[in-house]
Structures are given as C-alpha cells and as structure tokens.
C-alpha positions as CSV (number, residue, x, y, z in Angstrom):
1,X,0.0,0.0,0.0
2,X,3.0,2.3,0.4
3,X,3.3,2.8,-3.4
4,X,-0.3,3.9,-3.7
5,X,0.3,7.1,-1.7
6,X,0.5,10.4,-3.5
7,X,1.5,13.8,-2.1
8,X,0.0,17.1,-3.1
9,X,2.7,19.5,-4.4
10,X,0.8,22.5,-3.1
11,X,-0.5,21.7,0.4
12,X,1.7,18.7,1.2
13,X,-1.2,16.4,2.2
14,X,-1.1,12.7,1.4
15,X,-3.9,11.0,-0.6
16,X,-4.7,7.8,-2.4
17,X,-6.2,9.7,-5.4
18,X,-4.2,9.7,-8.6
19,X,-5.6,12.8,-10.3
20,X,-5.6,15.7,-7.9
21,X,-5.7,16.6,-4.2
22,X,-9.2,16.2,-2.6
23,X,-8.6,19.2,-0.2
24,X,-7.0,21.9,-2.4
25,X,-7.3,20.5,-6.0
26,X,-3.5,20.7,-6.6
27,X,-1.3,18.2,-8.6
28,X,-0.3,15.1,-6.8
29,X,2.9,13.1,-7.3
30,X,4.6,10.0,-5.9
31,X,6.7,11.0,-2.8
32,X,9.0,8.0,-3.0
33,X,12.4,8.0,-4.6
34,X,13.0,5.7,-7.6
35,X,14.4,2.2,-6.9
36,X,18.2,1.9,-6.8
37,X,19.9,-0.6,-9.0
38,X,23.7,-1.1,-9.1
39,X,23.2,-2.2,-12.8
40,X,21.8,1.2,-13.8
41,X,22.7,1.6,-17.4
42,X,21.8,5.3,-17.6
43,X,23.6,6.5,-14.4
44,X,26.5,8.0,-16.2
45,X,24.2,10.2,-18.3
46,X,22.1,11.3,-15.3
47,X,25.3,12.2,-13.4
48,X,26.7,14.1,-16.3
49,X,23.5,16.0,-16.8
50,X,23.3,16.9,-13.1
51,X,26.9,18.1,-13.2
52,X,26.2,20.3,-16.3
53,X,23.2,21.8,-14.5
54,X,25.3,22.7,-11.5
55,X,28.0,24.3,-13.6
56,X,25.4,26.3,-15.6
57,X,23.9,27.7,-12.3
58,X,27.3,28.7,-11.1
59,X,28.1,30.5,-14.4
60,X,24.7,32.3,-14.4
61,X,25.4,33.7,-10.9
62,X,28.7,35.2,-12.1
63,X,27.1,36.7,-15.2
64,X,24.7,38.6,-13.0
65,X,27.4,40.2,-11.0
66,X,27.3,38.0,-8.0
67,X,30.5,36.6,-6.6
68,X,30.8,33.1,-5.4
69,X,32.3,33.0,-1.9
C-alpha cells in the first residue's frame, strides 16, 4: 500500500487519489524515490546532466554580477 500514496505538491497532504488533491485540488505526485539498481545503465548520463546543470547555475550567478564566496 506504500506505493499507492500520493502527495500534493501545493498543500503537502497525502492522498490515495491519482488525479488531484481532494482538499485543495492541486497536482499530486509520488513522494517515494526511484528504486536503486547497481546495474543502472543510464547512471553516467544522469550524473553528467546533473553536473552540467550545477555548472550552468554557477556561471549564471557570475554573469549577474554575484560573486561566489
């Protein structure tokens, strides 16, 4: 039954409904992380993408005149 739970992204309440939150009508999503597998074939791509996003955020801060300390 754990995998049936959904969490509202707006109010944070848990529900069993799959479409929207019964109290506020917001979107619901699965609150559990994905299963881990040591044989993950796409891990290197995911890690590279995450690293590229972090580098891009650092560069955008410098472009706006903010200094990284």
